CHARMM internal coordinates of N, CA and C (Angstrom, degrees):
IC EDIT
DIST 1 N 1 CA 1.4574
DIST 1 CA 1 C 1.5177
ANGL 1 N 1 CA 1 C 107.53
DIST 1 C 2 N 1.3108
ANGL 1 CA 1 C 2 N 116.69
DIHE 1 N 1 CA 1 C 2 N 132.07
DIST 2 N 2 CA 1.4658
ANGL 1 C 2 N 2 CA 121.26
DIHE 1 CA 1 C 2 N 2 CA 179.07
DIST 2 CA 2 C 1.5138
ANGL 2 N 2 CA 2 C 109.06
DIHE 1 C 2 N 2 CA 2 C -93.08
DIST 2 C 3 N 1.3485
ANGL 2 CA 2 C 3 N 114.79
DIHE 2 N 2 CA 2 C 3 N 154.59
DIST 3 N 3 CA 1.4447
ANGL 2 C 3 N 3 CA 121.01
DIHE 2 CA 2 C 3 N 3 CA 179.08
DIST 3 CA 3 C 1.5129
ANGL 3 N 3 CA 3 C 111.24
DIHE 2 C 3 N 3 CA 3 C -88.81
DIST 3 C 4 N 1.3134
ANGL 3 CA 3 C 4 N 117.28
DIHE 3 N 3 CA 3 C 4 N 144.40
DIST 4 N 4 CA 1.4578
ANGL 3 C 4 N 4 CA 123.23
DIHE 3 CA 3 C 4 N 4 CA 177.27
DIST 4 CA 4 C 1.5123
ANGL 4 N 4 CA 4 C 109.81
DIHE 3 C 4 N 4 CA 4 C -126.14
DIST 4 C 5 N 1.3221
ANGL 4 CA 4 C 5 N 115.84
DIHE 4 N 4 CA 4 C 5 N 148.16
DIST 5 N 5 CA 1.4866
ANGL 4 C 5 N 5 CA 120.07
DIHE 4 CA 4 C 5 N 5 CA 179.29
DIST 5 CA 5 C 1.5029
ANGL 5 N 5 CA 5 C 111.67
DIHE 4 C 5 N 5 CA 5 C -104.31
DIST 5 C 6 N 1.3062
ANGL 5 CA 5 C 6 N 118.03
DIHE 5 N 5 CA 5 C 6 N 20.23
DIST 6 N 6 CA 1.4557
ANGL 5 C 6 N 6 CA 121.37
DIHE 5 CA 5 C 6 N 6 CA 178.84
DIST 6 CA 6 C 1.5348
ANGL 6 N 6 CA 6 C 106.73
DIHE 5 C 6 N 6 CA 6 C -178.81
DIST 6 C 7 N 1.3051
ANGL 6 CA 6 C 7 N 115.19
DIHE 6 N 6 CA 6 C 7 N -168.04
DIST 7 N 7 CA 1.4369
ANGL 6 C 7 N 7 CA 121.89
DIHE 6 CA 6 C 7 N 7 CA -178.94
DIST 7 CA 7 C 1.5213
ANGL 7 N 7 CA 7 C 112.21
DIHE 6 C 7 N 7 CA 7 C -98.78
DIST 7 C 8 N 1.3215
ANGL 7 CA 7 C 8 N 118.51
DIHE 7 N 7 CA 7 C 8 N 134.93
DIST 8 N 8 CA 1.4614
ANGL 7 C 8 N 8 CA 120.99
DIHE 7 CA 7 C 8 N 8 CA 176.88
DIST 8 CA 8 C 1.5525
ANGL 8 N 8 CA 8 C 107.95
DIHE 7 C 8 N 8 CA 8 C -64.99
DIST 8 C 9 N 1.2567
ANGL 8 CA 8 C 9 N 121.09
DIHE 8 N 8 CA 8 C 9 N 152.26
DIST 9 N 9 CA 1.4570
ANGL 8 C 9 N 9 CA 126.53
DIHE 8 CA 8 C 9 N 9 CA 8.99
DIST 9 CA 9 C 1.5302
ANGL 9 N 9 CA 9 C 114.62
DIHE 8 C 9 N 9 CA 9 C -89.35
DIST 9 C 10 N 1.3300
ANGL 9 CA 9 C 10 N 118.39
DIHE 9 N 9 CA 9 C 10 N -5.06
DIST 10 N 10 CA 1.4558
ANGL 9 C 10 N 10 CA 119.65
DIHE 9 CA 9 C 10 N 10 CA -178.64
DIST 10 CA 10 C 1.5415
ANGL 10 N 10 CA 10 C 111.89
DIHE 9 C 10 N 10 CA 10 C -69.22
DIST 10 C 11 N 1.3256
ANGL 10 CA 10 C 11 N 116.56
DIHE 10 N 10 CA 10 C 11 N -33.05
DIST 11 N 11 CA 1.4532
ANGL 10 C 11 N 11 CA 120.52
DIHE 10 CA 10 C 11 N 11 CA 179.68
DIST 11 CA 11 C 1.5224
ANGL 11 N 11 CA 11 C 110.11
DIHE 10 C 11 N 11 CA 11 C -133.23
DIST 11 C 12 N 1.3035
ANGL 11 CA 11 C 12 N 115.35
DIHE 11 N 11 CA 11 C 12 N 97.88
DIST 12 N 12 CA 1.4701
ANGL 11 C 12 N 12 CA 119.61
DIHE 11 CA 11 C 12 N 12 CA 174.12
DIST 12 CA 12 C 1.4911
ANGL 12 N 12 CA 12 C 109.90
DIHE 11 C 12 N 12 CA 12 C -82.44
DIST 12 C 13 N 1.3327
ANGL 12 CA 12 C 13 N 118.29
DIHE 12 N 12 CA 12 C 13 N 154.42
DIST 13 N 13 CA 1.4580
ANGL 12 C 13 N 13 CA 120.35
DIHE 12 CA 12 C 13 N 13 CA 179.50
DIST 13 CA 13 C 1.5070
ANGL 13 N 13 CA 13 C 111.42
DIHE 12 C 13 N 13 CA 13 C -56.99
DIST 13 C 14 N 1.3303
ANGL 13 CA 13 C 14 N 115.01
DIHE 13 N 13 CA 13 C 14 N 139.70
DIST 14 N 14 CA 1.4514
ANGL 13 C 14 N 14 CA 118.95
DIHE 13 CA 13 C 14 N 14 CA -177.75
DIST 14 CA 14 C 1.5055
ANGL 14 N 14 CA 14 C 114.50
DIHE 13 C 14 N 14 CA 14 C -129.26
DIST 14 C 15 N 1.3216
ANGL 14 CA 14 C 15 N 118.43
DIHE 14 N 14 CA 14 C 15 N -15.07
DIST 15 N 15 CA 1.4602
ANGL 14 C 15 N 15 CA 119.75
DIHE 14 CA 14 C 15 N 15 CA -176.56
DIST 15 CA 15 C 1.5267
ANGL 15 N 15 CA 15 C 110.19
DIHE 14 C 15 N 15 CA 15 C -127.12
DIST 15 C 16 N 1.3094
ANGL 15 CA 15 C 16 N 113.68
DIHE 15 N 15 CA 15 C 16 N 139.59
DIST 16 N 16 CA 1.4578
ANGL 15 C 16 N 16 CA 121.76
DIHE 15 CA 15 C 16 N 16 CA 176.51
DIST 16 CA 16 C 1.5254
ANGL 16 N 16 CA 16 C 107.58
DIHE 15 C 16 N 16 CA 16 C -93.88
DIST 16 C 17 N 1.3365
ANGL 16 CA 16 C 17 N 118.44
DIHE 16 N 16 CA 16 C 17 N 119.47
DIST 17 N 17 CA 1.4638
ANGL 16 C 17 N 17 CA 117.79
DIHE 16 CA 16 C 17 N 17 CA 178.92
DIST 17 CA 17 C 1.5531
ANGL 17 N 17 CA 17 C 109.79
DIHE 16 C 17 N 17 CA 17 C -69.55
DIST 17 C 18 N 1.3139
ANGL 17 CA 17 C 18 N 114.76
DIHE 17 N 17 CA 17 C 18 N 134.06
DIST 18 N 18 CA 1.4464
ANGL 17 C 18 N 18 CA 119.66
DIHE 17 CA 17 C 18 N 18 CA -178.44
DIST 18 CA 18 C 1.5048
ANGL 18 N 18 CA 18 C 110.54
DIHE 17 C 18 N 18 CA 18 C -99.98
DIST 18 C 19 N 1.3353
ANGL 18 CA 18 C 19 N 116.70
DIHE 18 N 18 CA 18 C 19 N 169.18
DIST 19 N 19 CA 1.4426
ANGL 18 C 19 N 19 CA 122.55
DIHE 18 CA 18 C 19 N 19 CA -173.44
DIST 19 CA 19 C 1.5464
ANGL 19 N 19 CA 19 C 114.21
DIHE 18 C 19 N 19 CA 19 C -52.65
DIST 19 C 20 N 1.3425
ANGL 19 CA 19 C 20 N 119.64
DIHE 19 N 19 CA 19 C 20 N -42.36
DIST 20 N 20 CA 1.4745
ANGL 19 C 20 N 20 CA 118.00
DIHE 19 CA 19 C 20 N 20 CA 179.84
DIST 20 CA 20 C 1.5295
ANGL 20 N 20 CA 20 C 114.70
DIHE 19 C 20 N 20 CA 20 C -56.32
DIST 20 C 21 N 1.3131
ANGL 20 CA 20 C 21 N 117.89
DIHE 20 N 20 CA 20 C 21 N -32.47
DIST 21 N 21 CA 1.4454
ANGL 20 C 21 N 21 CA 119.63
DIHE 20 CA 20 C 21 N 21 CA 179.24
DIST 21 CA 21 C 1.5183
ANGL 21 N 21 CA 21 C 113.51
DIHE 20 C 21 N 21 CA 21 C -84.68
DIST 21 C 22 N 1.3339
ANGL 21 CA 21 C 22 N 116.79
DIHE 21 N 21 CA 21 C 22 N -21.29
DIST 22 N 22 CA 1.4639
ANGL 21 C 22 N 22 CA 120.71
DIHE 21 CA 21 C 22 N 22 CA -177.92
DIST 22 CA 22 C 1.5258
ANGL 22 N 22 CA 22 C 111.20
DIHE 21 C 22 N 22 CA 22 C -95.89
DIST 22 C 23 N 1.3312
ANGL 22 CA 22 C 23 N 115.47
DIHE 22 N 22 CA 22 C 23 N -45.44
DIST 23 N 23 CA 1.4726
ANGL 22 C 23 N 23 CA 120.71
DIHE 22 CA 22 C 23 N 23 CA -175.84
DIST 23 CA 23 C 1.5337
ANGL 23 N 23 CA 23 C 110.58
DIHE 22 C 23 N 23 CA 23 C -138.53
DIST 23 C 24 N 1.3304
ANGL 23 CA 23 C 24 N 115.96
DIHE 23 N 23 CA 23 C 24 N 74.18
DIST 24 N 24 CA 1.4574
ANGL 23 C 24 N 24 CA 118.77
DIHE 23 CA 23 C 24 N 24 CA -176.16
DIST 24 CA 24 C 1.5599
ANGL 24 N 24 CA 24 C 113.13
DIHE 23 C 24 N 24 CA 24 C -59.52
DIST 24 C 25 N 1.2767
ANGL 24 CA 24 C 25 N 117.16
DIHE 24 N 24 CA 24 C 25 N -30.19
DIST 25 N 25 CA 1.4869
ANGL 24 C 25 N 25 CA 119.64
DIHE 24 CA 24 C 25 N 25 CA 178.62
DIST 25 CA 25 C 1.5186
ANGL 25 N 25 CA 25 C 111.12
DIHE 24 C 25 N 25 CA 25 C -65.89
DIST 25 C 26 N 1.3301
ANGL 25 CA 25 C 26 N 116.76
DIHE 25 N 25 CA 25 C 26 N -36.66
DIST 26 N 26 CA 1.4447
ANGL 25 C 26 N 26 CA 119.72
DIHE 25 CA 25 C 26 N 26 CA 179.51
DIST 26 CA 26 C 1.5194
ANGL 26 N 26 CA 26 C 110.64
DIHE 25 C 26 N 26 CA 26 C -61.44
DIST 26 C 27 N 1.3316
ANGL 26 CA 26 C 27 N 116.23
DIHE 26 N 26 CA 26 C 27 N -38.78
DIST 27 N 27 CA 1.4791
ANGL 26 C 27 N 27 CA 120.62
DIHE 26 CA 26 C 27 N 27 CA 179.53
DIST 27 CA 27 C 1.5236
ANGL 27 N 27 CA 27 C 110.35
DIHE 26 C 27 N 27 CA 27 C -62.03
DIST 27 C 28 N 1.3133
ANGL 27 CA 27 C 28 N 116.64
DIHE 27 N 27 CA 27 C 28 N -42.42
DIST 28 N 28 CA 1.4696
ANGL 27 C 28 N 28 CA 118.42
DIHE 27 CA 27 C 28 N 28 CA -177.97
DIST 28 CA 28 C 1.5346
ANGL 28 N 28 CA 28 C 111.44
DIHE 27 C 28 N 28 CA 28 C -76.80
DIST 28 C 29 N 1.3084
ANGL 28 CA 28 C 29 N 117.69
DIHE 28 N 28 CA 28 C 29 N -33.67
DIST 29 N 29 CA 1.4688
ANGL 28 C 29 N 29 CA 119.95
DIHE 28 CA 28 C 29 N 29 CA -178.34
DIST 29 CA 29 C 1.5156
ANGL 29 N 29 CA 29 C 111.46
DIHE 28 C 29 N 29 CA 29 C -79.59
DIST 29 C 30 N 1.3274
ANGL 29 CA 29 C 30 N 116.74
DIHE 29 N 29 CA 29 C 30 N -41.40
DIST 30 N 30 CA 1.4745
ANGL 29 C 30 N 30 CA 121.67
DIHE 29 CA 29 C 30 N 30 CA -174.23
DIST 30 CA 30 C 1.5266
ANGL 30 N 30 CA 30 C 110.27
DIHE 29 C 30 N 30 CA 30 C -140.10
DIST 30 C 31 N 1.2976
ANGL 30 CA 30 C 31 N 116.94
DIHE 30 N 30 CA 30 C 31 N 74.50
DIST 31 N 31 CA 1.4758
ANGL 30 C 31 N 31 CA 119.46
DIHE 30 CA 30 C 31 N 31 CA -175.73
DIST 31 CA 31 C 1.5397
ANGL 31 N 31 CA 31 C 113.67
DIHE 30 C 31 N 31 CA 31 C -59.67
DIST 31 C 32 N 1.3130
ANGL 31 CA 31 C 32 N 117.20
DIHE 31 N 31 CA 31 C 32 N -38.65
DIST 32 N 32 CA 1.4709
ANGL 31 C 32 N 32 CA 118.95
DIHE 31 CA 31 C 32 N 32 CA 179.33
DIST 32 CA 32 C 1.5244
ANGL 32 N 32 CA 32 C 112.32
DIHE 31 C 32 N 32 CA 32 C -65.39
DIST 32 C 33 N 1.3076
ANGL 32 CA 32 C 33 N 115.79
DIHE 32 N 32 CA 32 C 33 N -40.43
DIST 33 N 33 CA 1.4727
ANGL 32 C 33 N 33 CA 119.64
DIHE 32 CA 32 C 33 N 33 CA 178.75
DIST 33 CA 33 C 1.5340
ANGL 33 N 33 CA 33 C 109.99
DIHE 32 C 33 N 33 CA 33 C -65.51
DIST 33 C 34 N 1.2896
ANGL 33 CA 33 C 34 N 118.69
DIHE 33 N 33 CA 33 C 34 N -39.00
DIST 34 N 34 CA 1.4713
ANGL 33 C 34 N 34 CA 120.28
DIHE 33 CA 33 C 34 N 34 CA 179.62
DIST 34 CA 34 C 1.5216
ANGL 34 N 34 CA 34 C 110.47
DIHE 33 C 34 N 34 CA 34 C -66.62
DIST 34 C 35 N 1.3215
ANGL 34 CA 34 C 35 N 118.79
DIHE 34 N 34 CA 34 C 35 N -36.13
DIST 35 N 35 CA 1.4509
ANGL 34 C 35 N 35 CA 120.52
DIHE 34 CA 34 C 35 N 35 CA 176.35
DIST 35 CA 35 C 1.5099
ANGL 35 N 35 CA 35 C 111.25
DIHE 34 C 35 N 35 CA 35 C -66.18
DIST 35 C 36 N 1.3312
ANGL 35 CA 35 C 36 N 116.24
DIHE 35 N 35 CA 35 C 36 N -42.37
DIST 36 N 36 CA 1.4551
ANGL 35 C 36 N 36 CA 120.78
DIHE 35 CA 35 C 36 N 36 CA 178.88
DIST 36 CA 36 C 1.5301
ANGL 36 N 36 CA 36 C 109.92
DIHE 35 C 36 N 36 CA 36 C -61.43
DIST 36 C 37 N 1.3126
ANGL 36 CA 36 C 37 N 117.99
DIHE 36 N 36 CA 36 C 37 N -44.82
DIST 37 N 37 CA 1.4600
ANGL 36 C 37 N 37 CA 121.41
DIHE 36 CA 36 C 37 N 37 CA 179.64
DIST 37 CA 37 C 1.5169
ANGL 37 N 37 CA 37 C 111.83
DIHE 36 C 37 N 37 CA 37 C -62.82
DIST 37 C 38 N 1.3443
ANGL 37 CA 37 C 38 N 117.40
DIHE 37 N 37 CA 37 C 38 N -42.97
DIST 38 N 38 CA 1.4428
ANGL 37 C 38 N 38 CA 120.27
DIHE 37 CA 37 C 38 N 38 CA 178.58
DIST 38 CA 38 C 1.5437
ANGL 38 N 38 CA 38 C 111.19
DIHE 37 C 38 N 38 CA 38 C -61.32
DIST 38 C 39 N 1.3265
ANGL 38 CA 38 C 39 N 115.58
DIHE 38 N 38 CA 38 C 39 N -45.77
DIST 39 N 39 CA 1.4622
ANGL 38 C 39 N 39 CA 119.34
DIHE 38 CA 38 C 39 N 39 CA 179.15
DIST 39 CA 39 C 1.5122
ANGL 39 N 39 CA 39 C 112.55
DIHE 38 C 39 N 39 CA 39 C -63.66
DIST 39 C 40 N 1.3157
ANGL 39 CA 39 C 40 N 116.63
DIHE 39 N 39 CA 39 C 40 N -39.24
DIST 40 N 40 CA 1.4439
ANGL 39 C 40 N 40 CA 121.34
DIHE 39 CA 39 C 40 N 40 CA 179.21
DIST 40 CA 40 C 1.5490
ANGL 40 N 40 CA 40 C 110.18
DIHE 39 C 40 N 40 CA 40 C -64.34
DIST 40 C 41 N 1.3097
ANGL 40 CA 40 C 41 N 117.46
DIHE 40 N 40 CA 40 C 41 N -42.87
DIST 41 N 41 CA 1.4567
ANGL 40 C 41 N 41 CA 120.54
DIHE 40 CA 40 C 41 N 41 CA 179.70
DIST 41 CA 41 C 1.5320
ANGL 41 N 41 CA 41 C 111.05
DIHE 40 C 41 N 41 CA 41 C -67.28
DIST 41 C 42 N 1.3451
ANGL 41 CA 41 C 42 N 116.61
DIHE 41 N 41 CA 41 C 42 N -38.09
DIST 42 N 42 CA 1.4588
ANGL 41 C 42 N 42 CA 119.57
DIHE 41 CA 41 C 42 N 42 CA 177.72
DIST 42 CA 42 C 1.5488
ANGL 42 N 42 CA 42 C 110.21
DIHE 41 C 42 N 42 CA 42 C -65.79
DIST 42 C 43 N 1.3433
ANGL 42 CA 42 C 43 N 116.39
DIHE 42 N 42 CA 42 C 43 N -41.80
DIST 43 N 43 CA 1.4607
ANGL 42 C 43 N 43 CA 119.25
DIHE 42 CA 42 C 43 N 43 CA 177.49
DIST 43 CA 43 C 1.5477
ANGL 43 N 43 CA 43 C 110.61
DIHE 42 C 43 N 43 CA 43 C -60.63
DIST 43 C 44 N 1.2996
ANGL 43 CA 43 C 44 N 115.60
DIHE 43 N 43 CA 43 C 44 N -43.77
DIST 44 N 44 CA 1.4715
ANGL 43 C 44 N 44 CA 120.64
DIHE 43 CA 43 C 44 N 44 CA 179.01
DIST 44 CA 44 C 1.5231
ANGL 44 N 44 CA 44 C 111.07
DIHE 43 C 44 N 44 CA 44 C -57.63
DIST 44 C 45 N 1.3358
ANGL 44 CA 44 C 45 N 117.85
DIHE 44 N 44 CA 44 C 45 N -45.32
DIST 45 N 45 CA 1.4669
ANGL 44 C 45 N 45 CA 121.19
DIHE 44 CA 44 C 45 N 45 CA 178.48
DIST 45 CA 45 C 1.5277
ANGL 45 N 45 CA 45 C 112.37
DIHE 44 C 45 N 45 CA 45 C -65.51
DIST 45 C 46 N 1.3236
ANGL 45 CA 45 C 46 N 117.25
DIHE 45 N 45 CA 45 C 46 N -40.31
DIST 46 N 46 CA 1.4546
ANGL 45 C 46 N 46 CA 119.35
DIHE 45 CA 45 C 46 N 46 CA 178.26
DIST 46 CA 46 C 1.5100
ANGL 46 N 46 CA 46 C 110.86
DIHE 45 C 46 N 46 CA 46 C -64.10
DIST 46 C 47 N 1.3367
ANGL 46 CA 46 C 47 N 117.34
DIHE 46 N 46 CA 46 C 47 N -45.31
DIST 47 N 47 CA 1.4678
ANGL 46 C 47 N 47 CA 119.70
DIHE 46 CA 46 C 47 N 47 CA 179.48
DIST 47 CA 47 C 1.5121
ANGL 47 N 47 CA 47 C 111.97
DIHE 46 C 47 N 47 CA 47 C -64.34
DIST 47 C 48 N 1.3528
ANGL 47 CA 47 C 48 N 117.63
DIHE 47 N 47 CA 47 C 48 N -39.78
DIST 48 N 48 CA 1.4609
ANGL 47 C 48 N 48 CA 120.60
DIHE 47 CA 47 C 48 N 48 CA 176.58
DIST 48 CA 48 C 1.5079
ANGL 48 N 48 CA 48 C 112.09
DIHE 47 C 48 N 48 CA 48 C -62.47
DIST 48 C 49 N 1.3419
ANGL 48 CA 48 C 49 N 116.98
DIHE 48 N 48 CA 48 C 49 N -40.58
DIST 49 N 49 CA 1.4571
ANGL 48 C 49 N 49 CA 120.97
DIHE 48 CA 48 C 49 N 49 CA 178.31
DIST 49 CA 49 C 1.5447
ANGL 49 N 49 CA 49 C 111.02
DIHE 48 C 49 N 49 CA 49 C -63.52
DIST 49 C 50 N 1.3192
ANGL 49 CA 49 C 50 N 116.41
DIHE 49 N 49 CA 49 C 50 N -40.57
DIST 50 N 50 CA 1.4529
ANGL 49 C 50 N 50 CA 120.66
DIHE 49 CA 49 C 50 N 50 CA 177.72
DIST 50 CA 50 C 1.5300
ANGL 50 N 50 CA 50 C 110.41
DIHE 49 C 50 N 50 CA 50 C -62.73
DIST 50 C 51 N 1.3356
ANGL 50 CA 50 C 51 N 115.65
DIHE 50 N 50 CA 50 C 51 N -47.82
DIST 51 N 51 CA 1.4701
ANGL 50 C 51 N 51 CA 119.45
DIHE 50 CA 50 C 51 N 51 CA -179.02
DIST 51 CA 51 C 1.5055
ANGL 51 N 51 CA 51 C 113.29
DIHE 50 C 51 N 51 CA 51 C -64.47
DIST 51 C 52 N 1.3131
ANGL 51 CA 51 C 52 N 117.33
DIHE 51 N 51 CA 51 C 52 N -32.55
DIST 52 N 52 CA 1.4642
ANGL 51 C 52 N 52 CA 121.28
DIHE 51 CA 51 C 52 N 52 CA -176.25
DIST 52 CA 52 C 1.5278
ANGL 52 N 52 CA 52 C 112.62
DIHE 51 C 52 N 52 CA 52 C -86.28
DIST 52 C 53 N 1.2996
ANGL 52 CA 52 C 53 N 118.90
DIHE 52 N 52 CA 52 C 53 N -14.20
DIST 53 N 53 CA 1.4597
ANGL 52 C 53 N 53 CA 120.71
DIHE 52 CA 52 C 53 N 53 CA -175.50
DIST 53 CA 53 C 1.5029
ANGL 53 N 53 CA 53 C 112.35
DIHE 52 C 53 N 53 CA 53 C -81.51
DIST 53 C 54 N 1.3349
ANGL 53 CA 53 C 54 N 116.76
DIHE 53 N 53 CA 53 C 54 N 124.73
DIST 54 N 54 CA 1.4613
ANGL 53 C 54 N 54 CA 119.33
DIHE 53 CA 53 C 54 N 54 CA 176.37
DIST 54 CA 54 C 1.5442
ANGL 54 N 54 CA 54 C 111.67
DIHE 53 C 54 N 54 CA 54 C -76.68
DIST 54 C 55 N 1.3293
ANGL 54 CA 54 C 55 N 117.65
DIHE 54 N 54 CA 54 C 55 N -8.65
DIST 55 N 55 CA 1.4538
ANGL 54 C 55 N 55 CA 121.48
DIHE 54 CA 54 C 55 N 55 CA -177.47
DIST 55 CA 55 C 1.5311
ANGL 55 N 55 CA 55 C 112.41
DIHE 54 C 55 N 55 CA 55 C -86.95
DIST 55 C 56 N 1.3156
ANGL 55 CA 55 C 56 N 119.16
DIHE 55 N 55 CA 55 C 56 N -10.15
DIST 56 N 56 CA 1.4532
ANGL 55 C 56 N 56 CA 122.48
DIHE 55 CA 55 C 56 N 56 CA -179.79
DIST 56 CA 56 C 1.5168
ANGL 56 N 56 CA 56 C 109.23
DIHE 55 C 56 N 56 CA 56 C -82.59
DIST 56 C 57 N 1.3198
ANGL 56 CA 56 C 57 N 116.34
DIHE 56 N 56 CA 56 C 57 N 113.45
DIST 57 N 57 CA 1.4590
ANGL 56 C 57 N 57 CA 121.53
DIHE 56 CA 56 C 57 N 57 CA -176.90
DIST 57 CA 57 C 1.5150
ANGL 57 N 57 CA 57 C 111.34
DIHE 56 C 57 N 57 CA 57 C -75.88
DIST 57 C 58 N 1.3157
ANGL 57 CA 57 C 58 N 118.54
DIHE 57 N 57 CA 57 C 58 N -48.47
DIST 58 N 58 CA 1.4518
ANGL 57 C 58 N 58 CA 122.85
DIHE 57 CA 57 C 58 N 58 CA -178.41
DIST 58 CA 58 C 1.5402
ANGL 58 N 58 CA 58 C 108.23
DIHE 57 C 58 N 58 CA 58 C -112.70
DIST 58 C 59 N 1.3247
ANGL 58 CA 58 C 59 N 114.53
DIHE 58 N 58 CA 58 C 59 N 89.66
DIST 59 N 59 CA 1.4538
ANGL 58 C 59 N 59 CA 120.82
DIHE 58 CA 58 C 59 N 59 CA -176.34
DIST 59 CA 59 C 1.5122
ANGL 59 N 59 CA 59 C 112.33
DIHE 58 C 59 N 59 CA 59 C -60.93
DIST 59 C 60 N 1.3278
ANGL 59 CA 59 C 60 N 117.54
DIHE 59 N 59 CA 59 C 60 N -43.50
DIST 60 N 60 CA 1.4788
ANGL 59 C 60 N 60 CA 120.84
DIHE 59 CA 59 C 60 N 60 CA -179.23
DIST 60 CA 60 C 1.5340
ANGL 60 N 60 CA 60 C 110.91
DIHE 59 C 60 N 60 CA 60 C -60.65
DIST 60 C 61 N 1.3162
ANGL 60 CA 60 C 61 N 118.27
DIHE 60 N 60 CA 60 C 61 N -43.12
DIST 61 N 61 CA 1.4470
ANGL 60 C 61 N 61 CA 121.04
DIHE 60 CA 60 C 61 N 61 CA -178.66
DIST 61 CA 61 C 1.5450
ANGL 61 N 61 CA 61 C 110.09
DIHE 60 C 61 N 61 CA 61 C -68.95
DIST 61 C 62 N 1.3117
ANGL 61 CA 61 C 62 N 116.17
DIHE 61 N 61 CA 61 C 62 N -37.95
DIST 62 N 62 CA 1.4746
ANGL 61 C 62 N 62 CA 118.94
DIHE 61 CA 61 C 62 N 62 CA 178.99
DIST 62 CA 62 C 1.5300
ANGL 62 N 62 CA 62 C 111.44
DIHE 61 C 62 N 62 CA 62 C -66.80
DIST 62 C 63 N 1.3413
ANGL 62 CA 62 C 63 N 116.62
DIHE 62 N 62 CA 62 C 63 N -39.52
DIST 63 N 63 CA 1.4663
ANGL 62 C 63 N 63 CA 120.48
DIHE 62 CA 62 C 63 N 63 CA 176.06
DIST 63 CA 63 C 1.5091
ANGL 63 N 63 CA 63 C 110.93
DIHE 62 C 63 N 63 CA 63 C -64.44
DIST 63 C 64 N 1.3171
ANGL 63 CA 63 C 64 N 116.61
DIHE 63 N 63 CA 63 C 64 N -44.78
DIST 64 N 64 CA 1.4799
ANGL 63 C 64 N 64 CA 120.63
DIHE 63 CA 63 C 64 N 64 CA 179.41
DIST 64 CA 64 C 1.5094
ANGL 64 N 64 CA 64 C 111.25
DIHE 63 C 64 N 64 CA 64 C -60.89
DIST 64 C 65 N 1.3432
ANGL 64 CA 64 C 65 N 116.75
DIHE 64 N 64 CA 64 C 65 N -42.95
DIST 65 N 65 CA 1.4611
ANGL 64 C 65 N 65 CA 120.96
DIHE 64 CA 64 C 65 N 65 CA 179.30
DIST 65 CA 65 C 1.5425
ANGL 65 N 65 CA 65 C 110.56
DIHE 64 C 65 N 65 CA 65 C -62.35
DIST 65 C 66 N 1.3101
ANGL 65 CA 65 C 66 N 117.39
DIHE 65 N 65 CA 65 C 66 N -45.85
DIST 66 N 66 CA 1.4534
ANGL 65 C 66 N 66 CA 121.96
DIHE 65 CA 65 C 66 N 66 CA -179.21
DIST 66 CA 66 C 1.5593
ANGL 66 N 66 CA 66 C 110.79
DIHE 65 C 66 N 66 CA 66 C -63.07
DIST 66 C 67 N 1.3022
ANGL 66 CA 66 C 67 N 116.83
DIHE 66 N 66 CA 66 C 67 N -44.81
DIST 67 N 67 CA 1.4445
ANGL 66 C 67 N 67 CA 119.68
DIHE 66 CA 66 C 67 N 67 CA 179.69
DIST 67 CA 67 C 1.5140
ANGL 67 N 67 CA 67 C 111.32
DIHE 66 C 67 N 67 CA 67 C -65.54
DIST 67 C 68 N 1.3451
ANGL 67 CA 67 C 68 N 117.03
DIHE 67 N 67 CA 67 C 68 N -41.12
DIST 68 N 68 CA 1.4565
ANGL 67 C 68 N 68 CA 120.14
DIHE 67 CA 67 C 68 N 68 CA 178.14
DIST 68 CA 68 C 1.5194
ANGL 68 N 68 CA 68 C 111.49
DIHE 67 C 68 N 68 CA 68 C -61.50
DIST 68 C 69 N 1.3057
ANGL 68 CA 68 C 69 N 118.27
DIHE 68 N 68 CA 68 C 69 N -36.92
DIST 69 N 69 CA 1.4659
ANGL 68 C 69 N 69 CA 122.08
DIHE 68 CA 68 C 69 N 69 CA 178.01
DIST 69 CA 69 C 1.5149
ANGL 69 N 69 CA 69 C 110.35
DIHE 68 C 69 N 69 CA 69 C -65.89
DIST 69 C 70 N 1.3191
ANGL 69 CA 69 C 70 N 117.88
DIHE 69 N 69 CA 69 C 70 N -38.69
DIST 70 N 70 CA 1.4644
ANGL 69 C 70 N 70 CA 120.09
DIHE 69 CA 69 C 70 N 70 CA -178.27
DIST 70 CA 70 C 1.5425
ANGL 70 N 70 CA 70 C 113.35
DIHE 69 C 70 N 70 CA 70 C -75.17
DIST 70 C 71 N 1.3181
ANGL 70 CA 70 C 71 N 117.29
DIHE 70 N 70 CA 70 C 71 N -28.77
DIST 71 N 71 CA 1.4518
ANGL 70 C 71 N 71 CA 119.68
DIHE 70 CA 70 C 71 N 71 CA -179.77
DIST 71 CA 71 C 1.5312
ANGL 71 N 71 CA 71 C 114.01
DIHE 70 C 71 N 71 CA 71 C -94.82
DIST 71 C 72 N 1.3242
ANGL 71 CA 71 C 72 N 117.11
DIHE 71 N 71 CA 71 C 72 N -1.97
DIST 72 N 72 CA 1.4539
ANGL 71 C 72 N 72 CA 122.29
DIHE 71 CA 71 C 72 N 72 CA 178.60
DIST 72 CA 72 C 1.5480
ANGL 72 N 72 CA 72 C 108.10
DIHE 71 C 72 N 72 CA 72 C -70.60
DIST 72 C 73 N 1.3186
ANGL 72 CA 72 C 73 N 118.52
DIHE 72 N 72 CA 72 C 73 N 118.39
DIST 73 N 73 CA 1.4795
ANGL 72 C 73 N 73 CA 120.66
DIHE 72 CA 72 C 73 N 73 CA -177.00
DIST 73 CA 73 C 1.5309
ANGL 73 N 73 CA 73 C 114.09
DIHE 72 C 73 N 73 CA 73 C -68.42
DIST 73 C 74 N 1.3425
ANGL 73 CA 73 C 74 N 118.24
DIHE 73 N 73 CA 73 C 74 N -15.05
DIST 74 N 74 CA 1.4728
ANGL 73 C 74 N 74 CA 118.53
DIHE 73 CA 73 C 74 N 74 CA 179.58
DIST 74 CA 74 C 1.5159
ANGL 74 N 74 CA 74 C 108.61
DIHE 73 C 74 N 74 CA 74 C -82.49
END
COOR INIT
IC SEED 1 N 1 CA 1 C
IC BUILD
């Protein structure tokens, strides 16, 4: 769920809350797990945006590109 600073349609959500703001104890107890969860949620949002966009001509290629960027260790 993204954060919004007002009511749509004037203010659509623009920020994804990350683990430190939702579960600060998780960050201190399990920092690696919190990073993995944040990355997983970001990937989910990116993939959902690709699937929902009528402007994406080649959905499969766009999904593959996004996934490759998230799994690239560099």
